[in-house]
C-alpha positions as CSV (number, residue, x, y, z in Angstrom):
1,M,31.1,-8.2,156.5
2,T,27.7,-6.8,156.1
3,G,25.1,-8.0,153.7
4,F,25.7,-5.0,151.5
5,E,29.4,-5.5,151.4
6,I,28.9,-9.1,150.3
7,A,26.4,-8.0,147.7
8,W,28.7,-5.4,146.2
9,A,31.6,-7.8,146.2
10,A,29.5,-10.3,144.4
11,W,28.4,-7.7,141.9
12,A,32.0,-6.7,141.3
13,G,33.0,-10.4,141.0
14,A,30.2,-11.0,138.5
15,F,31.4,-8.0,136.4
16,V,34.9,-9.3,136.3
17,V,33.7,-12.8,135.2
18,I,31.3,-11.4,132.6
19,E,33.9,-8.9,131.2
20,G,36.6,-11.5,131.2
21,I,34.5,-13.9,129.2
22,A,33.6,-11.1,126.8
23,L,37.3,-10.2,126.3
24,K,38.3,-13.8,125.8
25,R,35.5,-14.3,123.2
26,K,36.5,-11.2,121.2
27,Q,33.0,-11.0,119.6
28,P,31.6,-7.6,118.7
29,G,29.2,-6.2,121.3
30,D,30.2,-8.5,124.2
31,T,32.0,-6.0,126.5
32,L,30.5,-3.3,128.7
33,S,32.3,-0.7,126.7
34,E,30.8,-1.9,123.4
35,Q,27.3,-2.0,125.0
36,V,27.7,1.6,126.2
37,W,29.0,2.7,122.8
38,R,26.0,1.1,121.1
39,I,23.5,2.6,123.6
40,F,24.9,6.1,123.4
41,G,25.7,5.9,119.7
42,T,29.4,6.8,119.8
43,R,30.3,5.0,116.6
44,R,29.7,7.7,113.9
45,D,29.7,5.3,111.0
46,V,27.0,3.2,112.6
47,E,24.6,5.6,114.4
48,Y,24.5,8.6,112.2
49,P,26.6,8.1,109.1
50,K,25.2,11.1,107.2
51,G,24.8,13.9,109.7
52,Q,24.2,14.9,113.2
53,P,22.8,12.7,115.9
54,S,19.0,12.8,116.6
55,G,17.4,14.6,119.5
56,P,16.8,11.3,121.5
57,L,20.4,10.3,121.0
58,R,21.7,13.7,122.2
59,L,19.5,13.3,125.2
60,R,20.9,9.9,126.0
61,R,24.4,11.2,125.7
62,F,23.7,14.2,127.9
63,T,22.2,11.9,130.5
64,L,25.3,9.8,130.5
65,L,27.6,12.8,130.7
66,A,25.5,14.3,133.6
67,F,25.4,11.0,135.5
68,L,29.2,10.4,135.1
69,A,30.0,14.0,136.1
70,W,27.8,13.7,139.2
71,L,29.3,10.3,140.1
72,V,32.9,11.6,140.0
73,V,32.0,14.6,142.1
74,H,30.0,12.4,144.5
75,F,33.0,10.0,144.9
76,M,35.6,12.8,145.2
77,T,33.6,14.7,147.9
78,G,32.8,11.7,150.0
79,G,29.1,11.9,149.3
80,L,28.6,15.6,150.0
81,V,27.1,16.0,146.6
């Protein structure tokens, strides 16, 4: 194994441990999903209970959408994009 393969495996292992602990604790805001939801304001009752999301929040959401779209295409094309 190369150093990068070891590093990526360690990163994945750390994620599994952290997420596992978060799931076991069952406290709000522990999991990666809950952190992403908080950062990108997907909980309507919390982020913008009385209207539309602000410009900065829309920009954060668009950035997430663009990144995830690129990542899917990147993985599916074998890195051609």
